[in-house]
TORDREN-45415 format. One record per residue: z, y, x of N, C-alpha, C in turn. Coordinates in pm, whole numbers. Layout:
% residues N
[torse [Z Y X] [Z Y X] [Z Y X]]
...
END
This chain:
% residues 128
[torse [9416 7826 17851] [9383 7856 17740] [9486 7902 17655]]
[torse [9388 7981 17528] [9490 7982 17401] [9393 7909 17346]]
[torse [9506 7857 17191] [9413 7767 17182] [9369 7853 17015]]
[torse [9227 7821 16950] [9229 7884 16793] [9305 7828 16715]]
[torse [9314 7886 16577] [9330 7890 16486] [9240 7765 16418]]
[torse [9254 7674 16335] [9161 7622 16321] [9039 7712 16208]]
[torse [8933 7711 16067] [8926 7722 15964] [8956 7773 15856]]
[torse [8985 7542 15929] [9122 7559 15751] [9219 7631 15722]]
[torse [9288 7680 15881] [9425 7741 15834] [9322 7859 15774]]
[torse [9250 7862 15787] [9264 8018 15786] [9154 8041 15626]]
[torse [9131 7901 15576] [9078 7928 15475] [9189 7921 15375]]
[torse [9318 7789 15351] [9420 7774 15332] [9500 7907 15278]]
[torse [9498 8023 15364] [9608 8071 15364] [9494 8219 15329]]
[torse [9469 8262 15332] [9290 8292 15304] [9375 8271 15058]]
[torse [9377 8170 15047] [9406 8057 14944] [9457 8095 14869]]
[torse [9602 8108 14893] [9715 8148 14906] [9761 8283 14817]]
[torse [9687 8361 14933] [9716 8506 14940] [9660 8605 14777]]
[torse [9545 8466 14759] [9469 8495 14690] [9567 8459 14503]]
[torse [9630 8337 14594] [9674 8233 14443] [9863 8387 14437]]
[torse [9899 8441 14515] [9988 8550 14548] [9931 8670 14425]]
[torse [9847 8744 14514] [9727 8866 14394] [9782 8796 14230]]
[torse [9719 8647 14192] [9756 8698 14100] [9809 8601 13975]]
[torse [9955 8538 14052] [10120 8571 13992] [10123 8658 13999]]
[torse [10117 8750 14109] [10188 8924 14114] [10088 9025 13957]]
[torse [9999 9005 13889] [9900 9037 13800] [9983 8993 13715]]
[torse [10017 8891 13676] [10042 8808 13558] [10170 8833 13562]]
[torse [10270 8857 13580] [10387 8925 13600] [10456 9049 13602]]
[torse [10333 9187 13671] [10247 9308 13575] [10298 9323 13464]]
[torse [10165 9195 13434] [10121 9245 13310] [10177 9187 13191]]
[torse [10268 9139 13189] [10380 9062 13097] [10473 9174 13182]]
[torse [10528 9256 13243] [10625 9342 13223] [10548 9462 13151]]
[torse [10425 9473 13172] [10371 9621 13081] [10375 9594 12942]]
[torse [10338 9443 12928] [10325 9432 12745] [10445 9403 12699]]
[torse [10541 9341 12761] [10719 9377 12743] [10797 9498 12668]]
[torse [10736 9630 12769] [10804 9715 12757] [10746 9790 12704]]
[torse [10576 9826 12618] [10494 9885 12493] [10579 9798 12419]]
[torse [10646 9725 12414] [10636 9607 12295] [10853 9654 12286]]
[torse [10879 9688 12270] [11004 9747 12336] [11038 9915 12328]]
[torse [10884 9996 12361] [10926 10137 12273] [10840 10124 12144]]
[torse [10786 10079 12114] [10721 10014 12026] [10739 10027 11850]]
[torse [10879 9930 11941] [11022 9878 11826] [11082 9996 11860]]
[torse [11117 10001 11947] [11286 10144 11939] [11207 10257 11899]]
[torse [11068 10315 11886] [11007 10429 11807] [11048 10431 11643]]
[torse [10981 10276 11600] [11029 10140 11434] [11168 10215 11467]]
[torse [11250 10159 11492] [11370 10187 11432] [11407 10333 11494]]
[torse [11416 10398 11521] [11449 10556 11544] [11441 10613 11407]]
[torse [11216 10600 11361] [11156 10680 11268] [11265 10647 11109]]
[torse [11330 10477 11131] [11327 10407 11029] [11547 10452 10994]]
[torse [11587 10528 11127] [11694 10507 11086] [11786 10702 11102]]
[torse [11588 10778 11093] [11588 10935 10991] [11555 10887 10961]]
[torse [11481 10909 10861] [11477 10877 10731] [11552 10767 10641]]
[torse [11673 10673 10701] [11796 10607 10620] [11873 10732 10600]]
[torse [11898 10819 10729] [11927 10954 10761] [11907 11038 10632]]
[torse [11810 11114 10639] [11779 11176 10518] [11788 11183 10406]]
[torse [11750 11062 10426] [11818 10972 10266] [11925 11007 10226]]
[torse [11988 10943 10323] [12196 10925 10279] [12252 11060 10226]]
[torse [12130 11212 10346] [12257 11349 10323] [12143 11312 10142]]
[torse [12017 11300 10131] [11984 11394 9957] [12029 11307 9822]]
[torse [12081 11199 9910] [12129 11198 9800] [12308 11196 9716]]
[torse [12301 11227 9883] [12511 11256 9836] [12404 11402 9812]]
[torse [12383 11531 9864] [12325 11632 9817] [12334 11610 9628]]
[torse [12209 11509 9583] [12209 11580 9455] [12292 11517 9309]]
[torse [12376 11401 9386] [12528 11333 9352] [12646 11455 9317]]
[torse [12589 11542 9431] [12795 11619 9436] [12616 11753 9305]]
[torse [12569 11778 9313] [12534 11901 9241] [12482 11782 9150]]
[torse [12514 11688 9100] [12435 11621 8923] [12481 11739 8777]]
[torse [12442 11727 8694] [12475 11834 8623] [12597 11764 8517]]
[torse [12676 11847 8415] [12732 11723 8351] [12681 11663 8259]]
[torse [12648 11728 8170] [12565 11604 8057] [12491 11500 8082]]
[torse [12498 11395 7969] [12486 11302 8079] [12262 11310 8010]]
[torse [12221 11267 8114] [12035 11298 8106] [11955 11237 8255]]
[torse [11862 11278 8244] [11783 11254 8336] [11692 11362 8446]]
[torse [11678 11386 8542] [11638 11499 8601] [11547 11358 8750]]
[torse [11415 11519 8742] [11315 11455 8892] [11287 11549 8915]]
[torse [11252 11522 9083] [11230 11633 9146] [11160 11505 9310]]
[torse [11107 11621 9334] [11013 11592 9455] [11013 11655 9550]]
[torse [11074 11603 9697] [11070 11708 9857] [10960 11641 9922]]
[torse [10947 11664 10004] [10853 11641 10107] [10857 11566 10218]]
[torse [10955 11487 10108] [11035 11356 10231] [11003 11253 10094]]
[torse [11028 11268 10005] [11052 11143 9878] [11106 11202 9737]]
[torse [11089 11170 9653] [11084 11165 9532] [11162 11120 9465]]
[torse [11234 11127 9401] [11438 11134 9305] [11347 11114 9178]]
[torse [11515 11059 9170] [11482 11069 9026] [11674 11077 8975]]
[torse [11754 11148 8929] [11881 11182 8895] [11902 11149 8786]]
[torse [11965 10993 8730] [12085 10991 8571] [12225 11005 8624]]
[torse [12232 11098 8549] [12450 11077 8390] [12424 11034 8344]]
[torse [12501 10890 8320] [12476 10831 8235] [12627 10880 8114]]
[torse [12594 10785 8000] [12708 10841 7865] [12809 10829 7940]]
[torse [12958 10867 7863] [13067 10791 7921] [13087 10636 7932]]
[torse [13118 10570 8032] [13125 10452 8062] [13260 10301 8016]]
[torse [13419 10430 8056] [13556 10392 8038] [13596 10554 7938]]
[torse [13681 10548 7887] [13783 10653 7853] [13905 10636 7915]]
[torse [13950 10728 7975] [14128 10710 7999] [14230 10814 7956]]
[torse [14290 10804 7861] [14387 10930 7792] [14251 11023 7739]]
[torse [14261 11126 7784] [14192 11230 7751] [14058 11234 7786]]
[torse [14036 11135 7949] [13957 11132 8026] [13828 11079 7989]]
[torse [13727 11034 8108] [13631 10930 8074] [13554 10953 8246]]
[torse [13523 10871 8184] [13407 10793 8363] [13257 10780 8330]]
[torse [13181 10886 8411] [13014 10828 8383] [12993 10871 8520]]
[torse [12938 10765 8520] [12813 10672 8650] [12677 10810 8662]]
[torse [12656 10817 8787] [12592 10899 8838] [12480 10859 8945]]
[torse [12394 10838 8869] [12309 10746 9015] [12137 10780 9065]]
[torse [12084 10811 9133] [12030 10827 9258] [11920 10739 9328]]
[torse [11826 10775 9279] [11663 10639 9332] [11600 10741 9403]]
[torse [11564 10760 9541] [11459 10858 9626] [11379 10769 9694]]
[torse [11234 10810 9663] [11114 10605 9665] [11074 10743 9774]]
[torse [11082 10723 9941] [10968 10763 10031] [10819 10834 10022]]
[torse [10853 10913 10041] [10692 10926 9980] [10564 10857 10165]]
[torse [10654 10853 10259] [10529 10807 10389] [10552 10656 10336]]
[torse [10612 10576 10317] [10625 10402 10272] [10632 10299 10155]]
[torse [10687 10451 10042] [10787 10393 9906] [10857 10320 9941]]
[torse [10964 10301 10047] [11058 10269 10088] [11159 10334 9966]]
[torse [11255 10258 9879] [11312 10284 9811] [11457 10278 9866]]
[torse [11561 10375 9808] [11736 10390 9869] [11808 10443 9707]]
[torse [11904 10361 9748] [11962 10387 9557] [12129 10422 9616]]
[torse [12198 10530 9539] [12318 10543 9516] [12373 10557 9389]]
[torse [12489 10547 9393] [12571 10611 9256] [12745 10608 9291]]
[torse [12789 10673 9177] [12956 10716 9248] [13013 10678 9164]]
[torse [13091 10710 9097] [13139 10780 8906] [13178 10884 8973]]
[torse [13206 10940 8801] [13308 11106 8818] [13403 11072 8660]]
[torse [13399 11225 8672] [13471 11212 8526] [13436 11359 8462]]
[torse [13431 11299 8343] [13263 11345 8235] [13362 11519 8156]]
[torse [13331 11588 8258] [13416 11690 8115] [13417 11756 8054]]
[torse [13263 11708 7940] [13236 11754 7820] [13298 11689 7746]]
[torse [13345 11520 7851] [13523 11379 7729] [13647 11483 7729]]
[torse [13693 11553 7852] [13823 11568 7826] [13753 11709 7741]]
[torse [13705 11844 7713] [13748 11906 7566] [13695 11847 7565]]
[torse [13691 11723 7428] [13714 11686 7322] [13896 11620 7251]]
END
């Protein structure tokens, strides 16, 4: 005669299977939440990096194309509103003078502010 498994033993095995399934579902849910959070974070980082690159390129262009005369100009592009300022000479060296050029960009989407500055020789000061 063969011994039949007891009902309690069968119920215990079914209980372990249910607990194992619940643990597996919790692990799966945790992995899914973590991966969605990581994906969202990496997407935000990529967007910020792209905005920073565009701001860097635009500020370099605006600084290079700044007029020689002191004054302020402003404008707007699809991504940024900008203000470019060329200051009066801040220091003279012999027959030359140094002027500061400054660009302030404000993001159109999130109002993030970027600023760049450089010094340049003022041609007007060289003429006098």
